[in-house]
Backbone bond lengths (Angstrom), bond angles and torsions (degrees), N, CA, C in turn:
res aa  C-N    CA-C-N  psi(-1)  N-CA   C-N-CA  omega(-1)  CA-C   N-CA-C  phi
1 X - - - 1.448 - - 1.520 109.29 -
2 X 1.343 113.28 -22.39 1.496 116.59 -179.07 1.554 110.30 -62.02
3 X 1.247 116.48 -31.20 1.472 117.85 -177.96 1.406 117.96 -97.18
4 X 1.422 118.49 23.97 1.461 124.51 -171.33 1.647 107.40 -64.16
5 X 1.368 116.94 -30.54 1.452 116.09 -175.25 1.507 107.14 -76.07
6 X 1.283 121.48 -38.76 1.421 121.35 175.34 1.447 113.07 -62.19
7 X 1.353 117.08 -41.56 1.492 123.30 174.72 1.491 111.37 -57.15
8 X 1.337 116.65 -47.69 1.442 122.39 178.85 1.504 113.30 -57.42
9 X 1.309 115.71 -46.44 1.462 121.10 -179.37 1.551 109.73 -67.08
10 X 1.395 117.63 -43.97 1.399 117.61 -178.27 1.581 114.02 -70.52
11 X 1.242 117.22 -30.75 1.518 119.12 -176.55 1.455 113.62 -106.66
12 X 1.332 119.33 -11.18 1.476 124.20 -177.34 1.468 109.94 60.55
13 X 1.368 117.64 31.62 1.422 123.19 176.20 1.561 109.80 -115.41
14 X 1.311 118.86 134.08 1.446 123.79 177.57 1.566 110.48 -71.75
15 X 1.271 117.42 140.56 1.383 121.98 174.35 1.547 109.44 -106.88
16 X 1.254 117.68 129.87 1.455 126.76 -176.58 1.545 109.32 -109.57
17 X 1.341 117.55 138.55 1.450 120.95 176.57 1.567 106.62 -119.88
18 X 1.282 111.71 137.56 1.541 114.15 173.80 1.553 109.04 -74.98
19 X 1.288 112.60 153.48 1.396 120.07 175.90 1.559 109.47 -67.08
20 X 1.375 116.15 143.79 1.515 121.02 179.65 1.485 106.51 -61.69
21 X 1.407 112.95 142.92 1.402 124.03 174.90 1.562 109.10 65.87
22 X 1.360 121.87 29.44 1.403 121.34 179.57 1.514 107.89 -133.98
23 X 1.366 115.24 72.13 1.571 117.88 -175.13 1.487 111.67 -63.02
24 X 1.300 123.02 -24.53 1.468 125.14 -177.89 1.529 110.67 -62.35
25 X 1.328 116.45 -24.24 1.488 119.50 179.66 1.572 110.52 -78.16
26 X 1.224 118.56 -9.20 1.437 118.22 -175.25 1.601 111.38 -136.45
27 X 1.322 116.25 43.40 1.420 121.81 179.04 1.549 115.82 -52.46
28 X 1.320 119.11 -44.34 1.478 119.31 174.80 1.486 114.44 -64.23
29 X 1.286 116.21 -34.90 1.486 120.75 177.89 1.518 111.49 -67.75
30 X 1.391 113.93 -39.38 1.441 116.43 -179.34 1.517 109.04 -70.89
31 X 1.366 117.16 -36.80 1.463 118.65 178.04 1.636 109.23 -64.59
32 X 1.276 115.21 -40.06 1.486 117.36 179.89 1.532 110.49 -67.08
33 X 1.317 114.95 -32.08 1.502 115.11 176.79 1.534 111.04 -65.89
34 X 1.310 113.60 -39.00 1.517 120.28 175.78 1.557 109.09 -60.90
35 X 1.287 116.92 -44.23 1.501 120.32 178.57 1.587 110.90 -60.37
36 X 1.341 111.59 -42.53 1.487 117.85 -176.95 1.592 108.81 -65.39
37 X 1.297 117.45 -28.04 1.494 119.05 -176.45 1.557 106.27 -72.90
38 X 1.249 121.72 -20.62 1.492 119.17 173.16 1.551 109.73 -61.22
39 X 1.205 120.33 -34.76 1.443 125.44 -176.67 1.541 114.13 -94.75
40 X 1.346 113.85 -36.43 1.494 122.53 -174.80 1.528 108.23 -121.01
41 X 1.390 119.52 88.47 1.400 118.38 173.60 1.509 118.83 -57.27
42 X 1.351 119.95 149.60 1.380 114.55 177.20 1.508 116.39 -55.89
43 X 1.366 117.90 141.30 1.503 120.72 -175.47 1.591 109.86 95.77
44 X 1.320 117.88 -19.06 1.502 117.57 178.15 1.562 106.22 -87.49
45 X 1.354 112.14 159.03 1.372 120.27 173.85 1.467 114.07 -122.93
46 X 1.324 118.65 164.49 1.468 117.57 -178.61 1.534 111.80 -65.34
47 X 1.336 118.65 -26.07 1.466 120.26 176.17 1.523 114.19 -65.30
48 X 1.343 116.08 -10.63 1.465 120.35 179.15 1.516 111.00 -78.45
49 X 1.288 117.17 -6.93 1.511 124.79 -174.96 1.459 114.22 -122.96
50 X 1.311 118.28 147.31 1.443 123.35 177.97 1.614 109.86 -76.92
51 X 1.255 116.26 164.13 1.480 117.89 177.83 1.524 109.77 -63.54
52 X 1.353 114.16 -34.13 1.505 119.66 178.04 1.534 110.51 -60.32
53 X 1.306 114.82 -45.83 1.518 121.48 174.65 1.475 109.09 -57.07
54 X 1.243 117.42 -51.80 1.527 122.00 -172.36 1.610 107.49 -61.07
55 X 1.309 114.05 -44.36 1.533 120.72 -179.45 1.545 106.92 -61.92
56 X 1.316 118.12 -44.42 1.470 119.72 178.64 1.522 112.62 -63.55
57 X 1.253 119.17 -45.11 1.463 123.37 178.62 1.556 108.39 -59.00
58 X 1.377 115.84 -49.31 1.429 118.22 -177.87 1.507 111.72 -59.95
59 X 1.370 119.79 -40.33 1.422 124.03 -179.47 1.559 108.70 -63.75
60 X 1.305 115.91 -44.99 1.459 114.80 179.64 1.536 112.32 -63.06
61 X 1.329 116.97 -40.22 1.519 116.79 179.12 1.527 111.42 -68.78
62 X 1.341 116.17 -35.67 1.426 117.90 -174.95 1.574 112.12 -76.64
63 X 1.319 118.07 -16.92 1.407 123.02 178.54 1.537 109.54 -105.36
64 X 1.270 123.09 4.00 1.434 127.49 175.62 1.558 112.43 -77.94
65 X 1.333 123.79 119.22 1.403 122.78 172.09 1.475 116.94 -56.72
66 X 1.338 118.64 138.44 1.417 124.93 -178.75 1.507 110.42 -122.40
67 X 1.358 116.11 137.90 1.496 119.24 -177.01 1.506 107.30 -65.48
68 X 1.372 118.43 -34.63 1.533 120.43 -175.35 1.589 108.01 -67.14
69 X 1.350 117.39 -16.97 1.453 118.95 -179.39 1.490 112.56 -105.94
70 X 1.435 117.49 22.33 1.356 122.50 -179.54 1.583 109.25 67.66
71 X 1.305 117.91 34.43 1.381 125.88 179.68 1.527 117.41 62.02
72 X 1.364 113.70 24.20 1.376 124.88 168.03 1.567 111.48 -94.15
73 X 1.189 119.85 158.24 1.529 118.31 175.92 1.475 110.40 -87.66
74 X 1.386 117.65 161.24 1.399 122.37 177.09 1.625 109.11 -58.13
75 X 1.313 120.25 -38.38 1.408 127.66 177.89 1.546 108.74 -58.44
76 X 1.340 116.56 -46.82 1.500 118.81 179.30 1.496 108.87 -61.94
77 X 1.336 118.67 -47.59 1.437 120.35 -176.46 1.490 113.03 -63.39
78 X 1.357 116.22 -35.46 1.484 118.88 179.85 1.594 107.17 -67.34
79 X 1.323 113.13 -47.69 1.555 116.02 174.03 1.460 112.08 -48.27
80 X 1.332 116.95 -49.63 1.434 125.74 -176.62 1.557 108.35 -56.97
81 X 1.257 114.57 -49.19 1.519 118.22 -171.58 1.629 105.23 -69.99
82 X 1.301 118.19 -36.06 1.479 118.50 -175.52 1.526 114.54 -84.89
83 X 1.365 116.36 -5.56 1.402 121.49 179.14 1.507 111.66 -80.86
């Protein structure tokens, strides 16, 4: 999050932050955190996993259908936007 300004300049995309103590503002983020916990239990760190493991986890999450995306996957939506 520290590099959000550089990200905004490089991508011309605005970065939004939810207000502290307001989880209702970030339901999709909270849901994604729950999905990540399936692969990364509390107390584990990314250094506990190989790059191959991380790539596999990312692929599974990016191809998993989401209700908020009309049961399309994030990968499907990205392909749609880039087409």
